[in-house]
C-alpha positions in Angstrom: -64.8 -107.4 61.2 -68.3 -106.0 60.2 -68.9 -102.5 59.0 -71.6 -100.1 57.8 -70.7 -100.8 54.1 -69.6 -97.3 53.5 -65.9 -98.1 52.8 -65.0 -98.1 49.3 -63.9 -101.3 47.7 -62.6 -102.5 44.3 -65.8 -104.7 43.2 -63.9 -106.3 40.3 -61.2 -107.8 42.7 -64.0 -108.8 45.3 -66.0 -110.6 42.4 -62.7 -112.4 41.3 -62.1 -113.4 44.5 -65.6 -114.7 45.4 -65.5 -112.4 48.5 -68.0 -112.0 51.2 -68.4 -108.7 53.1 -70.3 -108.7 56.6 -72.5 -105.5 57.1 -73.8 -103.9 60.4 -76.0 -100.8 59.8 -78.0 -99.0 62.4 -81.7 -99.0 61.3 -81.8 -95.2 61.8 -79.1 -94.7 59.2 -81.7 -96.3 56.8 -83.7 -93.2 56.4 -86.7 -94.5 54.3 -87.1 -97.6 56.7 -86.6 -95.6 59.7 -89.6 -93.4 58.6 -91.9 -96.2 58.5 -91.1 -97.8 61.8 -92.6 -97.2 65.3 -89.0 -96.8 66.7 -86.0 -96.6 64.4 -83.8 -98.7 66.7 -81.5 -101.9 66.4 -79.1 -102.9 63.9 -79.5 -104.6 60.4 -76.9 -107.2 59.9 -76.2 -108.9 56.7 -73.5 -110.1 54.1 -72.7 -109.2 50.5 -71.4 -112.0 48.4 -69.4 -111.0 45.2 -69.1 -113.1 42.3 -69.0 -113.0 38.3 -71.9 -114.0 36.0 -71.1 -113.9 32.2 -68.2 -111.8 32.9 -69.8 -109.2 34.9 -69.3 -108.5 38.6 -72.5 -109.2 40.6 -73.2 -109.0 44.2 -75.9 -110.8 46.3 -77.0 -109.1 49.5 -78.9 -110.7 52.5 -80.0 -108.5 55.2 -82.0 -109.0 58.5 -83.1 -106.7 61.2 -85.4 -106.9 64.2 -87.5 -103.6 64.0 -90.5 -102.2 65.8 -93.5 -101.4 63.4 -97.1 -100.0 64.4 -99.9 -102.7 64.5 -102.5 -101.4 61.9 -105.1 -103.0 64.1 -104.4 -101.5 67.6 -101.8 -98.9 66.5 -99.5 -100.0 69.3 -95.8 -101.0 68.7 -95.0 -104.4 67.8 -91.8 -106.1 67.3 -91.1 -107.9 64.1 -88.1 -109.9 62.5 
């Protein structure tokens, strides 16, 4: 089940297990991104993959979202992936 990533987790255990954690975050909650958009709607979806490198826990994050930006040529809203 996906969540917004705000739940506390033990990174050491996740790295030892090679866990993957799916994420779903409303774009409006990503305030720096939302400010740059024509419309802060939609959901960012992704996955965090935990592992160990040289004994240290590491996380690889992949995120994708469909957002609406403002076209710099015509200044109209334009959907982007």
